[in-house]
N, C-alpha and C positions, 0 to 999 in steps of 0.2 A: 633201702631205706630210698622208698618211695618221693614220688615229687603231684603235687594238685597244683592245678589252677585258683586262686584266689581271686576275690575283688572284695573291695571296703566299701558297705552297705553304711546306709547315716549312721547307725551308733556298733557294727560290727564288721565279722568277716561271711563274705559267702563262699565254702570251700568247695570245689567241681567234683564231682565223681561218687557223690555219695546223694542218693536219692531220696531214700526217708529220712534225713538231717532234718532237725528243728532248731538247733541251738549249736552255740559253737561257746561247749564254754569254757573258763577261766582254768586253769590247775595249776597250784603252788603247791613248793616244796621243794627237799634237797633232789630228789631226785628229779623231778619236774626240770629244778635250775639245770641239771649236769645236762640232760636232754638237748637246753637251749643252749647252753655251752659248746656243747657238741654243734649245734647244728651252724650257730658261727662256726666252730673250726672248721668243719665241711667245707662253709662260702670261700674259706680264706686259704686254705690248700686246693679248689676247683679254680680260684681265679691262679694261683699260682701256676696250675697246671696246664690251662688256658693260656697264659702267657709264655710254657714252655713249647707249648705248641707253636702259637705264633711265631717262637725264634725261628723255629724250620721253614717256616715260610717266606721266613726273610730275611736269610742265613747269606746272601750276600748283596741284600742291601748294606749299602757303604754310608749311611744316616744312622743317626744315634737312637734309631728303632732298636735295634738289638740290644743292645746296649740296655737302656733303656730299659725293656721288656725284664730282661734276665738281672735289673737292681728291684726289679718289682716280684717278681718270684721271691727273688729271694726274700725279702721283707715281711711276705706275705707270707712264705712258709715258718721262719723264725719266729713269726708272730703270736702261732697256736701254742709255742715252748717258754715264754714271754712269761714276765710278772703281769697282772692288768686285774681285771673286774672279773673275767671269766678264768674257770679252773685252765692251769695250764697244762697242756700233753708231758705225759714225763716220758722222754727218751729211752730210759729204762724195761720201759713196756713194749714200747712200740719195735724195738730192737731187739730187745733180747736174744740173747745166742746169736748175735752177728756185730762181732769187734770190728770188724769192718765198718758196718751200717756206725758202729757208733765214735767210729774214728769219723768218718768219712761227715755225719754230724756237726761234732765237735769244730773242725773246720767251716763249715757256713755257719757258725753259730759266732766266731771268731772273725767269722771273714764281713759277717754283719755288725756284729759290736767294736770290731776295732778300724772301721775299713769305711764301709758304706755309712755309718750310720754317727758313727765317735772317729776322727783323723787320728789313730795313734800307732798302728806301724808302719814298718817301710814300703807300704803297697802306694802311699802317694809322698811324695821327694818334692819338692823345691830348690833346684839347685843354684844358687846365684855366684856369678862370675863376672869379672870386667873383662872386657876385653881394650888388652895393651896392643897400643901403635907400637910402628919401629923406632926407633931413637930420632929419626931425623923428622918424626911427625911435628906435628905445631902443636899436638896433648898429646901427652902419655897414656890417657884413660878417653877410650872410642867410645865406651858407654858402659853402661850397667846390665845385665840382663838374670830375668832368673826362667830358667829349662824347668816345664811340671811336667814330670814321668810319673805315670799311673799305673800298676800291674796289671795284664790284661788277666781276668781269671776265669772268660768266657770262651773257653776253650771243650773240646771233644769227650776229655775225662770229666771235666767238673758237669758239665751240663748231663750228660748219662747217668753222673751220680745222684746228683739234685732230682733227676725225673724217679728214680728210684725209691728215693726218700721220700717223695710226697707221694707216692705213689700206696706207699708200704704204710706211709703214715693216714690218705684216706682211708683204706682197706679195714685198718684200727679201728678211723672214726664210725666209719659206717657200721661195723658190725655191732660195738660199743653202742651207738644209737641204737639199733634194732632192737637188743637185747634187753635197752629200758625202753622201750615204746610197749614191747611185749608184757611187760612185769607189771607198768605203769596199768595196757588198758587191763590187767587180769586184778590188779588193786579196785581199780575203779569200777569194773563190775560187781560187786563184790557190795557197792551200795543200795541203797532202795534208789528209787527214779525219781523219788521225791526229793531225796537230798539234792542228786544229780543237776536235776531241773531248775533245782533254786540257786545253782551258782551263777557267780558273773559268766555275762558274758566277753570274750577277745578284746579293749581297744587297743587301738595304736595310734599316738600322738607326736606327729612330725616335729623330730625335733628345731630347737630355734638358735640362734645368735649365740643368744645368753647362755646356752648351754656350752657352749665351746670349750671352758673349760672347767665344769664341774664334773664329777664322776658318777655315773649314772649309778642304780641303784640294783 
């Protein structure tokens, strides 16, 4: 999975590293869509990995930064296995023959679904109590308080497990992406140059606020 520099022109893109190129043509179809989905999965997984790398650099930080990075890493990782527009990664394909990997995967899925995104399990608790005064006090109750307790999940074991999960998922995505690109390139090579040249160029339209609630095509 190689990376290339890209700049936007008036009506398309210019890709660095291809001196003989004259056009960046648009490719559609199931195989092209899977490649696009894999590229988005790669972006999320790379971001998760970068968050984990950054946690190691701020391990002694007493601010909210380590926990914020930890949550971001989990959310972007589990996002790749959730239901959305793009095809979801299959845990059984990526972690096959790895019972521990599947067990750890389920832990992070539950952590995401039942704690970080939806408040369901006991990892977050609000305990209400009343402060009872002595018998000779003017008021029996000094006040009503609520103590919040949040279960700690950013610890060495969990951190190491998530690093391994992300790394393995990235390897699978990269391998699948590369294979599909080779297959699609071979298929396109069989077409006539005239047909290839007649294809539309790749274009991009920046999203607007009006599209925030809409499902992309």
